[in-house]
C-alpha positions as CSV (number, residue, x, y, z in Angstrom):
1,X,36.5,-50.7,46.6
2,X,33.4,-49.2,48.5
3,X,34.2,-45.7,46.4
4,X,34.3,-47.5,43.2
5,X,31.0,-49.5,43.8
6,X,29.2,-46.1,44.6
7,X,30.3,-44.4,41.4
8,X,29.3,-47.4,39.4
9,X,25.8,-47.5,40.9
10,X,25.4,-43.8,40.2
11,X,26.3,-44.4,36.4
12,X,23.8,-46.9,35.9
13,X,20.8,-45.0,37.5
14,X,18.5,-43.8,35.0
15,X,17.4,-40.9,36.9
16,X,20.7,-38.9,37.2
17,X,21.6,-35.4,37.7
18,X,23.9,-35.3,34.7
19,X,23.8,-32.4,32.0
20,X,21.8,-32.7,28.9
21,X,23.6,-33.7,25.9
22,X,24.6,-31.2,23.3
23,X,22.2,-32.5,20.7
24,X,19.2,-32.1,23.1
25,X,20.2,-28.7,23.7
26,X,20.8,-27.6,20.2
27,X,17.3,-29.1,19.3
28,X,15.4,-27.1,22.1
29,X,17.4,-24.0,20.9
30,X,16.3,-24.4,17.6
31,X,12.8,-25.0,18.4
32,X,12.8,-22.1,20.7
33,X,14.1,-19.9,17.7
34,X,11.3,-21.4,15.1
35,X,8.6,-20.3,17.7
36,X,9.8,-16.8,18.2
37,X,9.9,-16.6,14.2
38,X,6.5,-18.1,13.9
39,X,5.1,-15.6,16.4
40,X,7.1,-12.6,14.9
41,X,6.7,-12.8,11.2
42,X,2.6,-12.4,10.8
43,X,2.9,-9.2,13.0
44,X,5.5,-7.8,10.8
45,X,3.6,-8.6,7.6
46,X,0.5,-6.8,9.0
47,X,2.8,-3.7,10.2
48,X,4.0,-3.1,6.6
49,X,0.9,-4.0,4.4
50,X,-1.3,-1.1,3.3
51,X,-5.2,-0.8,3.2
52,X,-6.3,-0.8,-0.5
53,X,-6.7,2.7,-1.8
54,X,-10.5,2.4,-2.1
55,X,-11.0,1.6,1.7
56,X,-8.6,4.4,2.3
57,X,-10.3,6.9,0.4
58,X,-13.9,5.9,1.4
59,X,-13.4,7.5,4.8
60,X,-11.9,11.0,3.4
61,X,-13.9,11.0,0.1
62,X,-15.2,14.5,-0.7
63,X,-18.7,14.2,-2.1
64,X,-18.5,17.9,-3.7
65,X,-18.7,17.8,-7.1
66,X,-16.4,20.1,-9.3
67,X,-18.2,21.7,-12.0
68,X,-17.7,23.4,-15.4
69,X,-14.9,26.1,-15.2
70,X,-13.3,25.0,-11.8
71,X,-9.9,23.8,-11.2
72,X,-9.0,20.3,-10.5
73,X,-5.9,18.5,-9.5
74,X,-4.7,15.0,-11.0
75,X,-2.3,12.5,-9.7
76,X,-0.2,10.5,-12.0
77,X,2.7,8.2,-11.9
78,X,5.3,10.7,-12.8
79,X,6.7,8.3,-15.5
80,X,7.9,9.5,-19.2
81,X,4.9,7.7,-20.5
82,X,2.5,10.3,-18.6
83,X,4.6,13.2,-20.1
84,X,4.6,11.9,-23.7
85,X,1.0,11.0,-23.6
86,X,-0.7,14.0,-21.8
87,X,0.3,17.7,-23.0
88,X,-1.0,21.0,-21.9
89,X,-4.2,21.7,-23.7
90,X,-5.2,18.1,-23.9
91,X,-8.7,17.1,-22.9
92,X,-9.1,14.0,-20.7
93,X,-12.3,12.0,-20.6
94,X,-13.5,11.6,-16.9
95,X,-14.8,8.2,-15.8
96,X,-16.5,7.2,-12.4
97,X,-16.8,3.6,-11.2
98,X,-20.2,2.5,-10.0
99,X,-20.4,0.1,-6.9
100,X,-21.4,-2.5,-9.5
101,X,-17.9,-1.9,-11.0
102,X,-19.3,-0.2,-14.3
103,X,-17.3,2.9,-15.5
104,X,-19.5,5.7,-16.8
105,X,-18.3,8.8,-18.5
106,X,-19.1,11.9,-16.3
107,X,-17.2,14.6,-17.9
108,X,-14.2,16.3,-19.5
109,X,-11.0,18.1,-18.3
110,X,-8.7,20.2,-20.1
111,X,-4.8,19.9,-19.2
112,X,-3.6,23.4,-18.1
113,X,0.0,22.5,-16.7
114,X,1.9,19.8,-14.8
115,X,2.5,20.8,-11.3
116,X,5.4,19.2,-9.7
117,X,6.6,15.5,-10.6
118,X,3.3,13.6,-9.9
119,X,0.4,16.4,-10.5
120,X,-1.6,17.9,-13.2
121,X,-3.6,21.2,-13.1
122,X,-6.7,20.9,-15.1
123,X,-9.9,22.6,-15.7
124,X,-13.5,20.8,-15.9
125,X,-14.7,21.5,-19.4
126,X,-18.0,19.6,-19.0
127,X,-19.9,17.5,-16.4
128,X,-19.4,17.2,-12.8
129,X,-16.0,15.7,-11.6
130,X,-15.4,14.3,-8.1
131,X,-12.3,13.2,-6.2
132,X,-11.5,9.6,-7.1
133,X,-12.8,9.8,-10.6
134,X,-10.3,8.6,-13.4
135,X,-9.3,10.8,-16.0
136,X,-8.1,9.2,-19.3
137,X,-6.4,10.4,-22.4
138,X,-4.8,7.9,-24.6
139,X,-3.2,5.0,-22.7
140,X,-2.6,7.2,-19.6
141,X,-4.9,7.4,-16.5
142,X,-4.8,10.0,-13.9
143,X,-6.6,10.0,-10.5
144,X,-8.7,13.0,-9.6
145,X,-7.2,14.0,-5.9
146,X,-8.5,17.2,-4.8
147,X,-10.6,20.3,-5.5
148,X,-8.4,22.8,-3.8
149,X,-5.0,24.0,-4.0
150,X,-2.3,21.5,-4.3
151,X,0.6,21.8,-1.7
152,X,3.0,22.4,-4.7
153,X,1.3,25.9,-5.3
154,X,1.1,27.1,-1.6
C-alpha cells in the first residue's frame, strides 16, 4: 500500500519529470522549421536577383565615341521579330537617354550583317554613337554594346 501511495503522489505533482506531450513536440518542430524558413528565404532571393542593367553598365561604361565609318556591334533579343524587322542594308536611328530620361537622336547606323544569334554588325553613318545607346528600326530596338571585335568573330 505504501508503494501505491507514492505513485499516486508523484502523478499529482504539477512539476514532474514526465515526457512532453506529442502536441507540444509537434508545435515546437513546426515553429523551428518556420523560423529557419524565415531566415533562409530573404538570403536566397538576394542571391538570385540581378542589378538593373543601368547600374551594371555604369561601372564598365565606355566613354569613347564611335564615329562615322567605324564598326559597331548591337545586341538584340534573337527573336523572329528582329530578323523580320531588320535586314542588312537597313539604317537604324540611334537614341541616347539623358539623366532626365529624355531620348535624343545622336546618330544613324547601317546594318551590315547578323553575327551569331543575338548580335548585329553595323557601321556608323552619322553622328557619334556610344555603348549603351539604343538603335531603333521600325518596331525593333537594339542595344549598342561594343566598339571592338565581337567574341563571335575572334
